[in-house]
N, C-alpha and C positions, 0 to 999 in steps of 0.2 A: 280301485282308487286311481286318480289321475296324477301324473307327475306335476301337473300344474297346481297341485296342492302343496308342493314343496317350494323351497327357495335356495338359491346359491348365488354368491357374488360373481360378477364378471372377473376376468383374469386380472384386471387392474384393481380389484377389490371394491369397486363401486357398483351400485345398482343391484339388480336381480336378473340374471340371465333367463331364469324360468318365467318370471313375470313378464319380461319383454317379449317372450315367445308365445304367451298365452293367446289362444284363439287361432294359432297357426298350426299347420302340419309341420312337424320337425323331424329331421334326420339327426338322431342323437348318436354321437360317435366318441368312444374313448380314444384319445390321440396321444402320440409320442413323437418326439423330434429325432430320435436316433434309432429308429426301427427300420427293418427292411421294407415295411409297408408304408413308411412315411410319405412316399410319392402319392399315396391316396389323397394327400392334401390338394394336389392339382385337380383331381376329379371332384372333390368336395367343393372347392372354390368355383369350379365350372358350374356345378349345380346351383350354388348360391347366386352366381352371376346370371344364370339363365332363368331360374325359377324363384329366387328370393324376392321378398316383398311382403305384401299384405297377407298372402296365403301360405307361404312356405319359408322355412329357414333351416340351415344347417346349424347344429349346436355342437361344439367341440368341448370335450371334457379331458384335459390333460391328466395323465396318470403315470406314475413311476413304478407300478407294481410288476411289470413284465420285463425282466432283464435290466432293470434300472435304466430304461431307455428314455426317460423324461426327467433327467436330474436337475435341470435348470431352475432358476428363479422365475417368477412371473414375468419380470422384465426380459429375461433371456428367452423365454418361450415366445413372448410377443414379438421380439425382434427377429428370431429365427423364422417364425411363421410369416411375418410380413416380408422380410427380405428374400427368403427362398421360395415362397409359394404365393405371395401376394394375398394372404388370407385376410378377408374382411368379415367373415362370418363370426358370430359371437363365440368366445372361448370363456370357460369358467375358470375359477381358481383351481389349482391342482387338487384332485380328490383320490380316494381309494374306491375302486369299483368292486372289490371282493374283500372278504375277511371281516375281522372284528370291527374295523373302522370304515366299513362300506358306507358310502353316502346313501341316504334314504332314497334318492332318485334311482340309484342302481338297485337297491333292494326291491323297488317296484318293478323296474325294467326286467330284471333277470328272472322274473316269474314267467315271462313269455317264452314260448318255444320257437325255434327256427324251423325251417322246412324239413330238417332231419330229425326233429323232435328234441333237440338239445334245449334244456332249461337250466337254470342255475348259473353258476359262476361264469364270468367273462373268461373266454379262453385265451385272448391275446389282444394286443392293441388293434384298434380300428374295427372292433365289432360294432355293428350298426343296428339301430332300432328306428323303425319308422313309427312315429307317434302322431295320432290324429289330432285335429284341432281341439278335441275334448280332453287331450292329455293322456289318452289310453293307447297302449301299444297295438299297432296294426300288424306289424311284422318284424321279425328279427332276422338278421343276416350275418353270416360268418365273417370273421375278419378278412378272409381271402376274397370276399365279394368286392369287386371293383365298383366305385361309385357310378360308373356308366353301365353296369350290368343290366341287361334287358329286363330281368325280373324285378330288380330294384326300381328301375325307371318306370316300369309299368305300374308298380304299386304306388309310387309317388304321384304319378299323373292321375291315377284313379282316386287317390286320397284328396287331391286338390281340385278334383272335378274337371279335369281337362287334359 
């Protein structure tokens, strides 16, 4: 099943972040503002700046399930991301990526295995999923994988056809 069969509002509560990405390759990332990996925002924005457009987008999904590292309101998250990292890629409303309240998008995503064979629950903030233009998972990457990691970059370029 495709994640493009799901829906979720943008961080400001308007529109549908999933519908807006339909037909694009997407790098889906659960994000947090107060995490040791928060500097990944820089690399994610660089990907959006260099590759974003008709074929590719980064999609951020704020989540407060790991060490309560995303405690802010939608407005606070938007302000933090904009002021500190110049984030322009789409962010969704805050969601759960694991557990009883897991968003259906993540129920779909977490079925995919990473290069080490890990499937199931998200391990930490900034776990990354490369999703094809059809909405199906192409690859899953550890939270520790930097946005400019050669394997991730190669997979993105292959998925967008260049």
